[in-house]
Structures are given as structure tokens and as C-alpha cells.
C-alpha positions as CSV (number, residue, x, y, z in Angstrom):
1,X,0.1,0.0,-0.1
2,X,2.7,2.5,1.2
3,X,4.7,1.8,-2.5
4,X,1.6,2.4,-4.4
5,X,0.9,5.7,-2.7
6,X,4.4,6.9,-2.9
7,X,4.2,5.8,-6.5
8,X,0.9,7.9,-6.8
9,X,2.4,10.9,-5.1
10,X,5.1,11.0,-7.6
11,X,2.8,10.5,-10.6
12,X,0.7,13.6,-9.1
13,X,3.9,15.9,-8.8
14,X,4.7,15.0,-12.5
15,X,1.0,15.9,-13.6
16,X,0.3,18.9,-11.7
17,X,2.0,21.7,-9.6
18,X,1.4,20.9,-5.8
19,X,2.1,24.0,-3.6
20,X,1.3,22.5,-0.2
21,X,0.8,19.2,1.8
22,X,-3.1,20.1,1.8
23,X,-3.2,19.9,-1.9
24,X,-1.2,16.6,-2.2
25,X,-3.9,15.3,0.4
26,X,-6.7,16.2,-1.7
27,X,-5.1,14.9,-4.8
28,X,-4.7,11.5,-3.2
29,X,-8.0,11.5,-2.0
30,X,-9.4,12.0,-5.4
31,X,-7.2,8.8,-6.4
32,X,-8.6,6.7,-3.5
33,X,-6.0,7.3,-0.7
34,X,-7.4,8.9,2.2
35,X,-4.3,9.7,4.3
36,X,-3.5,12.1,7.2
37,X,-0.9,15.0,7.0
38,X,1.5,13.1,9.0
39,X,1.6,10.3,6.5
40,X,2.0,12.7,3.6
41,X,4.8,14.3,5.5
42,X,6.6,11.0,6.0
43,X,5.9,10.0,2.5
44,X,7.6,13.4,1.3
45,X,10.7,12.7,3.5
46,X,11.3,9.3,2.3
47,X,10.9,10.2,-1.5
48,X,13.2,13.3,-1.4
49,X,10.8,15.6,-2.2
50,X,11.5,19.3,-1.7
51,X,10.0,22.7,-2.7
52,X,11.5,24.3,-5.7
53,X,10.3,27.0,-8.2
54,X,9.1,25.1,-11.4
55,X,9.1,26.5,-15.0
56,X,6.1,28.7,-14.5
57,X,7.4,30.3,-11.3
58,X,5.3,28.3,-8.9
59,X,6.9,27.2,-5.4
60,X,5.8,23.5,-5.4
61,X,7.0,20.2,-4.5
62,X,9.4,18.1,-6.7
63,X,11.5,14.9,-6.2
64,X,15.2,15.8,-5.7
65,X,17.4,13.6,-8.0
66,X,20.5,12.4,-6.2
67,X,23.9,11.7,-7.9
68,X,24.1,7.8,-7.5
69,X,27.7,7.8,-8.8
70,X,28.8,9.3,-5.6
71,X,27.0,6.9,-3.7
72,X,28.7,4.0,-5.6
73,X,32.2,5.8,-4.7
74,X,31.0,5.4,-1.0
75,X,30.3,1.9,-1.2
76,X,33.6,1.3,-2.9
77,X,35.6,3.1,-0.2
78,X,33.7,2.3,2.9
79,X,32.6,-1.6,2.6
80,X,35.0,-4.3,3.6
81,X,32.6,-7.2,3.6
82,X,29.0,-8.2,3.5
83,X,27.4,-11.1,4.9
84,X,23.8,-12.3,6.2
85,X,22.3,-14.3,8.8
86,X,18.7,-15.4,8.6
87,X,17.1,-11.9,7.4
88,X,19.8,-9.7,8.5
89,X,22.4,-8.4,6.2
90,X,25.7,-7.1,7.9
91,X,27.9,-4.6,6.1
92,X,31.5,-4.3,7.7
93,X,33.0,-1.0,7.0
94,X,36.2,1.0,7.5
95,X,36.3,2.6,10.9
96,X,34.0,5.7,10.9
97,X,32.3,5.0,7.6
98,X,29.3,3.0,8.5
99,X,26.9,5.9,8.7
100,X,28.0,7.3,5.2
101,X,27.6,3.7,3.6
102,X,24.1,3.4,5.4
103,X,23.0,6.6,4.1
104,X,24.0,5.8,0.6
105,X,22.4,2.6,0.9
106,X,19.1,3.9,2.4
107,X,18.8,6.2,-0.7
108,X,18.7,3.2,-2.9
109,X,15.7,2.3,-1.1
110,X,15.4,-1.5,-1.9
111,X,11.8,-2.8,-1.6
112,X,12.7,-5.7,0.7
113,X,14.3,-3.6,3.3
114,X,12.4,-2.9,6.5
115,X,15.0,-0.8,8.1
116,X,18.7,-0.2,8.6
117,X,21.0,0.9,11.7
118,X,24.6,2.0,11.4
119,X,27.3,2.1,14.1
120,X,30.9,3.0,13.7
121,X,32.1,0.3,11.3
122,X,28.9,-2.0,11.2
123,X,25.6,-1.7,9.3
124,X,22.7,-3.9,9.8
125,X,20.0,-4.1,7.3
126,X,16.8,-5.9,8.2
127,X,15.1,-7.5,5.4
128,X,11.8,-9.4,4.9
129,X,12.7,-12.9,4.4
130,X,16.1,-14.8,4.4
131,X,16.0,-15.1,0.5
132,X,15.8,-11.4,0.4
133,X,18.9,-11.4,2.6
134,X,20.7,-13.8,0.5
135,X,19.9,-11.8,-2.7
136,X,20.7,-8.4,-1.3
137,X,24.1,-9.6,0.0
138,X,25.1,-10.9,-3.6
139,X,24.1,-7.6,-5.0
140,X,26.0,-5.6,-2.4
141,X,29.2,-7.7,-2.8
142,X,29.2,-6.6,-6.6
143,X,29.1,-3.0,-5.5
144,X,32.4,-2.7,-3.6
């Protein structure tokens, strides 16, 4: 439900200027999503949506695109090893770089991920299933 709602938010932003959260809530309601302001606020944050001036001079929401190449570099420099146990993936990093690696990973926003937590040199990634952990671990190993 969350993924579909967030996809709908991105579609709305491409179709029309949205100047505030109230306008977004109304547009979502027209498409069958009755949500609270708090939910929309979280979605805006998770989708990297910020206000900017559009081509017509209207201050409205738009998705911020990130330079993924810099995140690849962070992974290549920060990660030492990746392994998994049950439905948890563990990324071992050089000392002090786990937060940067975790932030880079979070931007990727893989659908199977429930959440992440970073320490000084370790990142734990909680995924839904053991199969998801194995697949994610294999993908991460190819990135560094």
C-alpha cells in the first residue's frame, strides 16, 4: 500500500503543481488514498521531495534527484565485507564510515528492506525474508 501510494504521489507531482501538503492530500483522496498530513509528511521525506520553483514560477514540490555515482564511490571506499544471517544483512565498513555507507544504501531504497541501523564500522540491514537477505548480500558484494 505504501509503495503504491508513494508511486501515486510521484505521478501527481509530474502531472500538476502541488504547492502544499493539503493540495497533495486532496489529490491523493481523488485517487482513493485517504491519508493524514503526518503520512504525507513522512512520504515527502522518504521520497526526497523538496519545494522548488517550477518552470512557471510556482513554488511547488518536486522530487530531488541524487547523484548515484557518488553513492557508488562511498560503497567502494567504505565497505570491507558483506554477509547475512537469517533475514539480516551485515555490512562491515572501515572505521567511521558505516553511517556514510548506510546513508548511501538508504537512498537506494530497496523494496525488501524493513530498516537499517549503523554504528561506527557496521551496518545492519533488516529485510523481510532470508531469501531477500541472500539476494541483497550478493548484490552488495558486486558493488564494492
